[in-house]
LUMVO-317390 format. One record per atom (N, C-alpha, C): residue number from 0; atom name; x, y, z. Coordinates in steps of 0.1 Angstrom, whole numbers, plus 5000, padded with zeros to 4 digits. Atoms other than C-alpha are relative to their C-alpha. Layout:
(NUM "CA" (X Y Z)),
...
This chain:
(0 "N" (5000 5014 4989)),
(0 "CA" (4996 5071 5160)),
(0 "C" (5019 5004 5013)),
(1 "N" (4991 4999 4994)),
(1 "CA" (5015 5082 5195)),
(1 "C" (5009 4985 5004)),
(2 "N" (4988 5013 4998)),
(2 "CA" (5053 5064 5199)),
(2 "C" (4995 4991 4996)),
(3 "N" (4991 5011 5013)),
(3 "CA" (5072 5034 5185)),
(3 "C" (4987 4991 4988)),
(4 "N" (5006 5006 5009)),
(4 "CA" (5051 5013 5159)),
(4 "C" (5002 4993 5000)),
(5 "N" (5002 5012 5003)),
(5 "CA" (5044 4979 5160)),
(5 "C" (5007 4993 4987)),
(6 "N" (5000 4999 5013)),
(6 "CA" (5060 4963 5133)),
(6 "C" (5009 4988 5003)),
(7 "N" (4998 5022 5000)),
(7 "CA" (5060 4919 5123)),
(7 "C" (5012 5006 4985)),
(8 "N" (4985 4996 5010)),
(8 "CA" (5085 4918 5091)),
(8 "C" (4996 4981 4998)),
(9 "N" (5002 5013 5007)),
(9 "CA" (5073 4884 5075)),
(9 "C" (5010 4992 4986)),
(10 "N" (4990 5005 5011)),
(10 "CA" (5102 4869 5046)),
(10 "C" (5002 4986 5005)),
(11 "N" (4985 5013 4992)),
(11 "CA" (5116 4835 5041)),
(11 "C" (5017 5001 4994)),
(12 "N" (4981 4997 5007)),
(12 "CA" (5148 4849 5024)),
(12 "C" (5005 5000 5020)),
(13 "N" (5001 5000 4987)),
(13 "CA" (5158 4847 5058)),
(13 "C" (5014 5014 5006)),
(14 "N" (4996 4994 5007)),
(14 "CA" (5187 4873 5046)),
(14 "C" (4995 5012 5005)),
(15 "N" (5003 4986 5009)),
(15 "CA" (5171 4900 5037)),
(15 "C" (4988 5000 5011)),
(16 "N" (5011 4994 4998)),
(16 "CA" (5141 4898 5068)),
(16 "C" (5011 4998 5010)),
(17 "N" (4985 4994 4991)),
(17 "CA" (5175 4897 5092)),
(17 "C" (5003 5014 5000)),
(18 "N" (5002 4985 5003)),
(18 "CA" (5182 4928 5069)),
(18 "C" (4992 5014 5002)),
(19 "N" (5012 4995 5007)),
(19 "CA" (5156 4945 5072)),
(19 "C" (4996 5005 5015)),
(20 "N" (4995 4998 4980)),
(20 "CA" (5154 4939 5114)),
(20 "C" (5010 5004 5002)),
(21 "N" (4986 4989 4999)),
(21 "CA" (5188 4955 5116)),
(21 "C" (4995 5015 4999)),
(22 "N" (4998 4985 5006)),
(22 "CA" (5180 4984 5096)),
(22 "C" (4989 5009 5012)),
(23 "N" (5009 4993 4989)),
(23 "CA" (5143 4989 5123)),
(23 "C" (5003 5001 5006)),
(24 "N" (4997 4999 4986)),
(24 "CA" (5164 4978 5152)),
(24 "C" (5008 5023 5006)),
(25 "N" (4992 4987 5002)),
(25 "CA" (5182 5014 5143)),
(25 "C" (4995 5010 5002)),
(26 "N" (5006 4987 4996)),
(26 "CA" (5154 5036 5149)),
(26 "C" (4986 5001 5008)),
(27 "N" (5005 4999 4990)),
(27 "CA" (5138 5045 5178)),
(27 "C" (4983 5001 4995)),
(28 "N" (5012 4999 5006)),
(28 "CA" (5100 5050 5159)),
(28 "C" (4992 4990 5000)),
(29 "N" (5009 5013 5005)),
(29 "CA" (5093 5014 5152)),
(29 "C" (5005 4994 5012)),
(30 "N" (5000 5012 4993)),
(30 "CA" (5096 4980 5175)),
(30 "C" (4989 4992 4997)),
(31 "N" (5005 5009 5005)),
(31 "CA" (5098 4951 5162)),
(31 "C" (4996 4990 5006)),
(32 "N" (5001 5007 4995)),
(32 "CA" (5078 4928 5172)),
(32 "C" (4996 4983 5001)),
(33 "N" (4995 5016 5005)),
(33 "CA" (5081 4892 5157)),
(33 "C" (5004 5006 4985)),
(34 "N" (4999 5007 5011)),
(34 "CA" (5085 4877 5126)),
(34 "C" (4997 4987 4996)),
(35 "N" (5009 5008 5001)),
(35 "CA" (5078 4853 5108)),
(35 "C" (5004 4992 4983)),
(36 "N" (4999 5010 5011)),
(36 "CA" (5090 4833 5073)),
(36 "C" (4987 4995 4991)),
(37 "N" (5007 5010 5014)),
(37 "CA" (5055 4820 5053)),
(37 "C" (4987 5010 5008)),
(38 "N" (5011 4992 4995)),
(38 "CA" (5021 4835 5058)),
(38 "C" (4988 4997 5005)),
(39 "N" (5007 5009 4986)),
(39 "CA" (5008 4808 5082)),
(39 "C" (5006 5013 5016)),
(40 "N" (4990 4989 4987)),
(40 "CA" (5034 4832 5109)),
(40 "C" (4991 5008 4996)),
(41 "N" (5002 4985 5002)),
(41 "CA" (5022 4861 5094)),
(41 "C" (4980 4999 5009)),
(42 "N" (5012 5002 4996)),
(42 "CA" (4985 4851 5106)),
(42 "C" (4998 4998 5011)),
(43 "N" (4994 4998 4989)),
(43 "CA" (4998 4842 5140)),
(43 "C" (4999 5009 5002)),
(44 "N" (4994 4996 4998)),
(44 "CA" (5017 4867 5143)),
(44 "C" (4985 5012 5008)),
(45 "N" (5018 4986 5002)),
(45 "CA" (4984 4898 5138)),
(45 "C" (4990 4990 5011)),
(46 "N" (5003 5012 4987)),
(46 "CA" (4965 4866 5159)),
(46 "C" (5000 5008 5013)),
(47 "N" (5002 4998 4981)),
(47 "CA" (4981 4883 5192)),
(47 "C" (4997 5014 4999)),
(48 "N" (5003 4985 4997)),
(48 "CA" (4967 4916 5189)),
(48 "C" (5005 5010 4996)),
(49 "N" (4992 4986 4999)),
(49 "CA" (4999 4939 5188)),
(49 "C" (5008 5004 4991)),
(50 "N" (4994 4993 5013)),
(50 "CA" (5012 4947 5153)),
(50 "C" (4992 5010 4990)),
(51 "N" (5000 4990 5006)),
(51 "CA" (5008 4979 5140)),
(51 "C" (4998 4996 4989)),
(52 "N" (5003 4994 5018)),
(52 "CA" (5018 4979 5104)),
(52 "C" (5007 4978 5000)),
(53 "N" (4999 5007 5002)),
(53 "CA" (5027 4944 5090)),
(53 "C" (5012 4997 4988)),
(54 "N" (4991 5003 5008)),
(54 "CA" (5057 4940 5065)),
(54 "C" (5000 4986 4994)),
(55 "N" (5005 5012 5006)),
(55 "CA" (5044 4910 5043)),
(55 "C" (5012 4998 4987)),
(56 "N" (4991 5001 5017)),
(56 "CA" (5070 4898 5011)),
(56 "C" (4984 4990 4994)),
(57 "N" (5011 5004 5010)),
(57 "CA" (5046 4882 4985)),
(57 "C" (5004 4986 4994)),
(58 "N" (4996 5022 5001)),
(58 "CA" (5067 4849 4972)),
(58 "C" (5004 4993 5013)),
(59 "N" (5000 5005 4990)),
(59 "CA" (5060 4826 4998)),
(59 "C" (4995 4983 5001)),
(60 "N" (5006 5012 5001)),
(60 "CA" (5064 4795 5005)),
(60 "C" (4988 4993 5002)),
(61 "N" (5013 5005 4997)),
(61 "CA" (5035 4773 5009)),
(61 "C" (4983 5008 5010)),
(62 "N" (5008 4985 5001)),
(62 "CA" (5011 4803 5020)),
(62 "C" (5010 5016 4996)),
(63 "N" (4983 4989 5003)),
(63 "CA" (5026 4831 5001)),
(63 "C" (4987 5018 5002)),
(64 "N" (5005 4983 5000)),
(64 "CA" (5016 4871 5004)),
(64 "C" (4984 5002 4994)),
(65 "N" (5018 5005 5004)),
(65 "CA" (4981 4869 4983)),
(65 "C" (4991 4991 5009)),
(66 "N" (5005 5011 4984)),
(66 "CA" (4968 4839 5002)),
(66 "C" (5001 5007 5014)),
(67 "N" (4998 4990 4986)),
(67 "CA" (4980 4858 5036)),
(67 "C" (4989 5015 5002)),
(68 "N" (5018 4981 5001)),
(68 "CA" (4960 4891 5026)),
(68 "C" (4986 4999 5002)),
(69 "N" (5011 5006 4998)),
(69 "CA" (4931 4871 5017)),
(69 "C" (4989 4994 5014)),
(70 "N" (5005 5003 4992)),
(70 "CA" (4927 4856 5044)),
(70 "C" (4996 5005 5016)),
(71 "N" (5008 4989 4996)),
(71 "CA" (4930 4883 5068)),
(71 "C" (4992 5010 5003)),
(72 "N" (5007 4994 5001)),
(72 "CA" (4911 4898 5051)),
(72 "C" (4990 4995 5002)),
(73 "N" (5005 5007 4996)),
(73 "CA" (4885 4868 5060)),
(73 "C" (4996 5001 5007)),
(74 "N" (5000 4999 4982)),
(74 "CA" (4891 4874 5092)),
(74 "C" (4994 5009 5008)),
(75 "N" (5011 4993 4996)),
(75 "CA" (4877 4904 5093)),
(75 "C" (5016 5016 5008)),
(76 "N" (4991 4992 4993)),
(76 "CA" (4915 4917 5102)),
(76 "C" (5002 5014 4997)),
(77 "N" (4998 4990 5009)),
(77 "CA" (4924 4955 5098)),
(77 "C" (5014 5002 5001)),
(78 "N" (4988 4995 4997)),
(78 "CA" (4959 4956 5107)),
(78 "C" (5005 5002 4985)),
(79 "N" (4989 4994 5011)),
(79 "CA" (4981 4975 5078)),
(79 "C" (5011 4994 4989)),
(80 "N" (4993 5010 5004)),
(80 "CA" (5000 4956 5055)),
(80 "C" (5006 5008 4987)),
(81 "N" (4984 4995 5015)),
(81 "CA" (5036 4970 5035)),
(81 "C" (5002 4990 4994)),
(82 "N" (4989 5016 5006)),
(82 "CA" (5042 4943 5010)),
(82 "C" (5008 5002 4986)),
(83 "N" (4991 5001 5007)),
(83 "CA" (5079 4944 5003)),
(83 "C" (4998 4990 4981)),
(84 "N" (5000 5006 5005)),
(84 "CA" (5083 4934 4966)),
(84 "C" (5013 5005 4991)),
(85 "N" (4987 5003 5004)),
(85 "CA" (5108 4933 4940)),
(85 "C" (4990 5006 4975)),
(86 "N" (5005 5000 5015)),
(86 "CA" (5105 4945 4898)),
(86 "C" (4994 4994 4991)),
(87 "N" (5004 5008 5010)),
(87 "CA" (5095 4919 4880)),
(87 "C" (4985 4994 5014)),
(88 "N" (5008 5001 4980)),
(88 "CA" (5066 4919 4915)),
(88 "C" (4988 5006 4983)),
(89 "N" (5012 4990 5006)),
(89 "CA" (5042 4938 4886)),
(89 "C" (4989 4999 5003)),
(90 "N" (5010 5011 5003)),
(90 "CA" (5010 4910 4881)),
(90 "C" (4998 5003 5020)),
(91 "N" (5001 5002 4984)),
(91 "CA" (5020 4907 4924)),
(91 "C" (4992 5011 5004)),
(92 "N" (4999 4994 4992)),
(92 "CA" (5014 4937 4936)),
(92 "C" (4987 5003 4994)),
(93 "N" (5014 4993 5011)),
(93 "CA" (4983 4947 4915)),
(93 "C" (4988 4989 5009)),
(94 "N" (5011 5007 4993)),
(94 "CA" (4965 4913 4930)),
(94 "C" (5006 5007 5012)),
(95 "N" (5002 4999 4978)),
(95 "CA" (4977 4924 4968)),
(95 "C" (4995 5008 4998)),
(96 "N" (5010 4987 4998)),
(96 "CA" (4963 4957 4960)),
(96 "C" (4984 4990 5004)),
(97 "N" (5012 4998 4990)),
(97 "CA" (4933 4946 4957)),
(97 "C" (4997 4983 5011)),
(98 "N" (5002 5007 4989)),
(98 "CA" (4938 4918 4982)),
(98 "C" (4999 5006 5013)),
(99 "N" (5004 4990 4981)),
(99 "CA" (4938 4947 5012)),
(99 "C" (5017 5006 4997)),
(100 "N" (4990 4990 4994)),
(100 "CA" (4978 4959 5010)),
(100 "C" (4992 5017 5005)),
(101 "N" (4998 4985 5000)),
(101 "CA" (4979 4994 5016)),
(101 "C" (5010 5011 4997)),
(102 "N" (4985 5001 5008)),
(102 "CA" (5010 4998 5002)),
(102 "C" (5009 4990 4998)),
(103 "N" (4984 5012 4999)),
(103 "CA" (5045 4983 4990)),
(103 "C" (5008 5008 4998)),
(104 "N" (4985 4992 5003)),
(104 "CA" (5081 4994 4988)),
(104 "C" (5009 4991 4993)),
(105 "N" (4983 5009 5012)),
(105 "CA" (5112 4978 4962)),
(105 "C" (5006 4995 5015)),
(106 "N" (4981 5000 4993)),
(106 "CA" (5142 4962 4985)),
(106 "C" (5003 5006 5000)),
(107 "N" (4986 4996 4998)),
(107 "CA" (5161 4979 4977)),
(107 "C" (4997 5013 5004)),
(108 "N" (5005 4988 4997)),
(108 "CA" (5142 5011 4994)),
(108 "C" (5016 5002 5015)),
(109 "N" (4992 4999 4984)),
(109 "CA" (5162 5031 5025)),
(109 "C" (4998 5001 5014)),
(110 "N" (5004 4989 4986)),
(110 "CA" (5158 5035 5059)),
(110 "C" (4989 5005 5006)),
(111 "N" (5009 4992 4994)),
(111 "CA" (5138 5065 5060)),
(111 "C" (4990 4993 4992)),
(112 "N" (5008 5001 5012)),
(112 "CA" (5118 5055 5032)),
(112 "C" (4993 4984 5008)),
(113 "N" (5004 5018 4995)),
(113 "CA" (5109 5021 5053)),
(113 "C" (4989 5009 5013)),
(114 "N" (4999 4987 4987)),
(114 "CA" (5107 5045 5080)),
(114 "C" (4985 5015 4996)),
(115 "N" (5013 4992 5010)),
(115 "CA" (5077 5072 5062)),
(115 "C" (4996 4988 4993)),
(116 "N" (5010 5003 4999)),
(116 "CA" (5061 5044 5049)),
(116 "C" (4992 4989 5011)),
(117 "N" (5004 5009 4988)),
(117 "CA" (5052 5022 5085)),
(117 "C" (4997 5015 5004)),
(118 "N" (5005 4989 4994)),
(118 "CA" (5047 5054 5097)),
(118 "C" (4985 5006 4996)),
(119 "N" (5009 4997 5013)),
(119 "CA" (5022 5064 5064)),
(119 "C" (4991 4995 5009)),
(120 "N" (5013 5010 4996)),
(120 "CA" (5002 5031 5073)),
(120 "C" (4996 4998 5012)),
(121 "N" (5012 4999 4983)),
(121 "CA" (4997 5034 5114)),
(121 "C" (4993 5009 4999)),
(122 "N" (5013 4987 4997)),
(122 "CA" (4981 5071 5107)),
(122 "C" (4997 4995 4996)),
(123 "N" (5008 5000 5009)),
(123 "CA" (4961 5052 5080)),
(123 "C" (4995 5004 4992)),
(124 "N" (4995 5000 5006)),
(124 "CA" (4973 5058 5055)),
(124 "C" (5005 4995 4987)),
(125 "N" (4991 5017 5011)),
(125 "CA" (4988 5039 5017)),
(125 "C" (5010 5007 4999)),
(126 "N" (4984 4997 5010)),
(126 "CA" (5019 5042 4996)),
(126 "C" (5004 4996 4992)),
(127 "N" (5003 5002 5010)),
(127 "CA" (5020 5044 4969)),
(127 "C" (5014 4999 4990)),
(128 "N" (4992 4995 5000)),
(128 "CA" (5055 5037 4957)),
(128 "C" (5006 5007 4987)),
(129 "N" (5003 4997 5009)),
(129 "CA" (5065 5061 4924)),
(129 "C" (5008 4993 4991)),
(130 "N" (4986 5009 5006)),
(130 "CA" (5092 5041 4910)),
(130 "C" (4986 4987 4992)),
(131 "N" (5003 5017 5007)),
(131 "CA" (5066 5009 4904)),
(131 "C" (4980 5005 4990)),
(132 "N" (5021 4991 5005)),
(132 "CA" (5031 5035 4891)),
(132 "C" (5003 4993 4987)),
(133 "N" (4994 4999 5013)),
(133 "CA" (5046 5039 4861)),
(133 "C" (4996 4981 4995)),
(134 "N" (5001 5013 4999)),
(134 "CA" (5049 4998 4857)),
(134 "C" (4987 4996 5005)),
(135 "N" (5021 5010 4994)),
(135 "CA" (5013 4989 4876)),
(135 "C" (4989 5005 4979)),
(136 "N" (5007 4995 5009)),
(136 "CA" (5000 5013 4846)),
(136 "C" (5002 4985 4985)),
(137 "N" (4999 5007 5012)),
(137 "CA" (5013 4990 4821)),
(137 "C" (4997 4991 5004)),
(138 "N" (5009 5015 5001)),
(138 "CA" (5005 4961 4834)),
(138 "C" (4986 5001 5001)),
(139 "N" (5015 5001 5003)),
(139 "CA" (4966 4970 4837)),
(139 "C" (5001 4999 4982)),
(140 "N" (5005 5000 5014)),
(140 "CA" (4960 4983 4804)),
(140 "C" (5009 4990 4990)),
(141 "N" (4991 5009 5009)),
(141 "CA" (4989 4953 4787)),
(141 "C" (4990 4986 5005)),
(142 "N" (5005 5014 5006)),
(142 "CA" (4960 4927 4795)),
(142 "C" (4985 4999 4999)),
(143 "N" (5018 4999 4998)),
(143 "CA" (4921 4922 4789)),
(143 "C" (4994 5000 5014)),
(144 "N" (5005 4994 4985)),
(144 "CA" (4904 4936 4820)),
(144 "C" (4993 4986 5001)),
(145 "N" (5004 5009 4996)),
(145 "CA" (4886 4905 4838)),
(145 "C" (4989 5004 5007)),
(146 "N" (5007 4997 4990)),
(146 "CA" (4857 4904 4857)),
(146 "C" (4999 5002 5012)),
(147 "N" (5004 4992 4991)),
(147 "CA" (4843 4923 4883)),
(147 "C" (5022 5007 5005)),
(148 "N" (4989 4987 4996)),
(148 "CA" (4877 4945 4883)),
(148 "C" (4993 5008 4994)),
(149 "N" (4999 4992 4987)),
(149 "CA" (4876 4976 4889)),
(149 "C" (4990 5009 4977)),
(150 "N" (5004 4998 5011)),
(150 "CA" (4870 4983 4852)),
(150 "C" (4981 4998 4992)),
(151 "N" (5018 5004 5008)),
(151 "CA" (4828 4970 4847)),
(151 "C" (5003 5002 5014)),
(152 "N" (5009 4991 4993)),
(152 "CA" (4822 4987 4877)),
(152 "C" (4995 5010 4998)),
(153 "N" (5012 4991 5001)),
(153 "CA" (4801 5015 4858)),
(153 "C" (5018 5015 5002)),
(154 "N" (4985 4991 4999)),
(154 "CA" (4826 5046 4851)),
(154 "C" (4995 5015 5008)),
(155 "N" (5004 4989 4983)),
(155 "CA" (4825 5070 4882)),
(155 "C" (4997 5019 4991)),
(156 "N" (5004 4987 4999)),
(156 "CA" (4814 5109 4888)),
(156 "C" (5010 5005 4994)),
(157 "N" (4991 5000 4999)),
(157 "CA" (4835 5126 4873)),
(157 "C" (5011 5011 5008)),
(158 "N" (4991 4992 4989)),
(158 "CA" (4868 5142 4889)),
(158 "C" (4999 5012 4992)),
(159 "N" (4995 4990 5006)),
(159 "CA" (4873 5177 4886)),
(159 "C" (5010 5002 5000)),
(160 "N" (4986 5002 5001)),
(160 "CA" (4902 5186 4872)),
(160 "C" (5010 5004 5016)),
(161 "N" (4990 4995 4990)),
(161 "CA" (4919 5199 4910)),
(161 "C" (5002 4987 5010)),
(162 "N" (5006 5017 4993)),
(162 "CA" (4904 5162 4920)),
(162 "C" (5017 4990 4993)),
(163 "N" (4986 5003 5007)),
(163 "CA" (4929 5151 4894)),
(163 "C" (5015 5004 5007)),
(164 "N" (4984 4998 4994)),
(164 "CA" (4958 5170 4907)),
(164 "C" (5002 4996 5009)),
(165 "N" (4990 5010 4982)),
(165 "CA" (4957 5150 4940)),
(165 "C" (4997 4988 4994)),
(166 "N" (5005 5014 5006)),
(166 "CA" (4949 5122 4924)),
(166 "C" (5014 4994 4991)),
(167 "N" (4993 5000 5008)),
(167 "CA" (4979 5128 4902)),
(167 "C" (5011 4997 5011)),
(168 "N" (4984 5003 4989)),
(168 "CA" (5006 5133 4935)),
(168 "C" (4994 4988 5010)),
(169 "N" (5000 5003 4985)),
(169 "CA" (4987 5114 4958)),
(169 "C" (5006 4980 4992)),
(170 "N" (4989 5005 5010)),
(170 "CA" (4997 5086 4925)),
(170 "C" (5014 5003 5000)),
(171 "N" (4985 5001 4990)),
(171 "CA" (5034 5094 4935)),
(171 "C" (5007 4998 5006)),
(172 "N" (5001 4998 4990)),
(172 "CA" (5029 5090 4965)),
(172 "C" (5008 5007 5013)),
(173 "N" (4996 4990 4996)),
(173 "CA" (5030 5122 4980)),
(173 "C" (4985 5007 5015)),
(174 "N" (5008 4999 4990)),
(174 "CA" (5013 5129 5013)),
(174 "C" (4988 5010 5001)),
(175 "N" (5010 4982 5005)),
(175 "CA" (4986 5160 5019)),
(175 "C" (5004 5008 4998)),
(176 "N" (4993 4982 4996)),
(176 "CA" (5005 5180 5038)),
(176 "C" (5008 5000 4985)),
(177 "N" (4984 4987 5020)),
(177 "CA" (5036 5180 4999)),
(177 "C" (4983 4999 4993)),
(178 "N" (5011 4990 5004)),
(178 "CA" (4997 5184 4987)),
(178 "C" (4999 5011 4996)),
(179 "N" (5005 4995 4987)),
(179 "CA" (4988 5207 5006)),
(179 "C" (5010 5016 4987)),
(180 "N" (4992 4988 4998)),
(180 "CA" (5019 5231 4997)),
(180 "C" (5006 4998 4989)),
(181 "N" (5001 5005 5012)),
(181 "CA" (5026 5215 4960)),
(181 "C" (4991 5014 4993)),
(182 "N" (5012 4999 5002)),
(182 "CA" (4986 5227 4952)),
(182 "C" (4998 5018 5006)),
(183 "N" (5006 4995 5004)),
(183 "CA" (4988 5257 4968)),
(183 "C" (4988 5005 5013)),
(184 "N" (5015 4994 5000)),
(184 "CA" (4957 5251 4992)),
(184 "C" (5005 4992 5016)),
(185 "N" (5001 4995 4985)),
(185 "CA" (4948 5248 5030)),
(185 "C" (5006 4977 4998)),
(186 "N" (5002 5021 4999)),
(186 "CA" (4957 5205 5043)),
(186 "C" (4986 4992 5003)),
(187 "N" (5005 5003 4995)),
(187 "CA" (4923 5208 5055)),
(187 "C" (4991 4991 4978)),
(188 "N" (5010 5011 5012)),
(188 "CA" (4907 5210 5018)),
(188 "C" (5005 4988 4988)),
(189 "N" (4996 5010 5004)),
(189 "CA" (4932 5188 5004)),
(189 "C" (4993 4989 5003)),
(190 "N" (5008 5010 4991)),
(190 "CA" (4919 5165 5028)),
(190 "C" (4985 4997 4994)),
(191 "N" (5015 5007 5000)),
(191 "CA" (4880 5171 5018)),
(191 "C" (4999 4992 4979)),
(192 "N" (5004 5002 5018)),
(192 "CA" (4894 5169 4973)),
(192 "C" (5003 4981 4999)),
(193 "N" (4998 5008 4995)),
(193 "CA" (4908 5134 4986)),
(193 "C" (4990 4992 5003)),
(194 "N" (5009 5007 4996)),
(194 "CA" (4876 5123 5006)),
(194 "C" (4987 4994 4984)),
(195 "N" (5014 4998 5014)),
(195 "CA" (4852 5134 4973)),
(195 "C" (5008 4988 4991)),
(196 "N" (4997 5010 5005)),
(196 "CA" (4877 5113 4952)),
(196 "C" (4997 4985 4997)),
(197 "N" (5003 5021 5000)),
(197 "CA" (4872 5078 4967)),
(197 "C" (4983 4998 5004)),
(198 "N" (5015 5000 4994)),
(198 "CA" (4833 5086 4975)),
(198 "C" (5001 4993 4979)),
(199 "N" (5004 4999 5009)),
(199 "CA" (4836 5091 4933)),
(199 "C" (5000 4988 4999)),
(200 "N" (4989 5011 5010)),
(200 "CA" (4862 5063 4924)),
(200 "C" (4982 4985 5006)),
(201 "N" (5008 5010 4995)),
(201 "CA" (4836 5041 4950)),
(201 "C" (5014 4993 5007)),
(202 "N" (4987 5012 4990)),
(202 "CA" (4870 5026 4972)),
(202 "C" (4998 5007 5013)),
(203 "N" (5002 4999 4982)),
(203 "CA" (4875 5031 5007)),
(203 "C" (5021 5008 5004)),
(204 "N" (4989 4995 4990)),
(204 "CA" (4915 5042 5008)),
(204 "C" (5008 4999 4984)),
(205 "N" (4996 4991 5011)),
(205 "CA" (4940 5061 4987)),
(205 "C" (5011 4989 4989)),
(206 "N" (4995 5006 5009)),
(206 "CA" (4957 5033 4973)),
(206 "C" (4996 4993 4991)),
(207 "N" (5017 5003 5009)),
(207 "CA" (4926 5014 4959)),
(207 "C" (4996 5011 4989)),
(208 "N" (4997 4990 5008)),
(208 "CA" (4919 5047 4941)),
(208 "C" (5007 5002 4990)),
(209 "N" (4993 4999 5005)),
(209 "CA" (4948 5054 4927)),
(209 "C" (5001 4988 4992)),
(210 "N" (5002 5015 5011)),
(210 "CA" (4943 5013 4913)),
(210 "C" (4986 5006 4991)),
(211 "N" (5002 4995 5013)),
(211 "CA" (4920 5023 4897)),
(211 "C" (4987 5007 4993)),
(212 "N" (4994 4987 5012)),
(212 "CA" (4926 5056 4882)),
(212 "C" (5002 4989 4993)),
(213 "N" (4995 5005 5015)),
(213 "CA" (4950 5036 4864)),
(213 "C" (4989 4993 4992)),
(214 "N" (5008 5017 5004)),
(214 "CA" (4928 5003 4855)),
(214 "C" (4988 5013 4990)),
(215 "N" (5009 4999 5008)),
(215 "CA" (4900 5033 4840)),
(215 "C" (5003 5010 4992)),
(216 "N" (5001 4990 5006)),
(216 "CA" (4925 5052 4825)),
(216 "C" (5001 5021 5008)),
(217 "N" (5005 4992 4993)),
(217 "CA" (4919 5081 4845)),
(217 "C" (5016 5009 5004)),
(218 "N" (4987 4993 5003)),
(218 "CA" (4959 5091 4846)),
(218 "C" (5007 5004 4987)),
(219 "N" (4994 5000 5011)),
(219 "CA" (4967 5088 4814)),
(219 "C" (5009 5015 4997)),
(220 "N" (4993 4979 5007)),
(220 "CA" (4989 5125 4796)),
(220 "C" (5005 5008 5014)),
C-alpha cells in the first residue's frame, strides 16, 4: 500500500502503550489513528474502518488478546493484527496465531523492527520473529496434540527440497525478496514456491504455514 499505514495500538499497560505511540510518532511511514487499553476498545477501533494494522497486547483485563482475535474473526474483520508479546507467552502466541494473528513481536524490539513489521502486514504479508521460533517449536512438541490441531488434519503433500528451503527462511522472518537473494532465485519464483507451500499445507498465509510446519516437524534439523 502507498502512504502512511494507519495504526491502532491496544495495550493495557499505559507506559508501554505510550512508549510505542511515541516511537511511532517519530516516523512518517505510519499514522496512529487510535489507542485502547482492552479488547473491547480494540473492537471499537477496528469497527470504525480506518485501521490498516492493529498492534495488540495479549494479556489484558476483561477481553484479552485471544478473545479479541476470535471476536474479530467472528465479525469477519480482516484487519491484520500484530501481536505484542514477551518471552513467557509461548502458549499465548500459538493460540493467537490460530485465532488469526498475522504476526508477533517482542516488546523489546527496535523502532525499525516495528515499522518493518507494520509495513509487512499492511502489504499483505506475515511476520514470524526469529527469536521466538525455536521457543514455539519447543512449545508445540512438548505438549500432546489437541483435537483439531494441525497434526490431526492429515499428512500434507510432500514439500520439495526447494520448498523446504523457502519455508525455513520464511520461518526465520525473511521476506520473499530476501529469500530470492539468498537462494539465487527470481522473486517471482519464490512467490510461486510460497504459493505451493500454502496449498500443500492447507493454509492461507505464511504465518499459518510456519505454524503448521512446526507442528508437523517439517522444520526439524
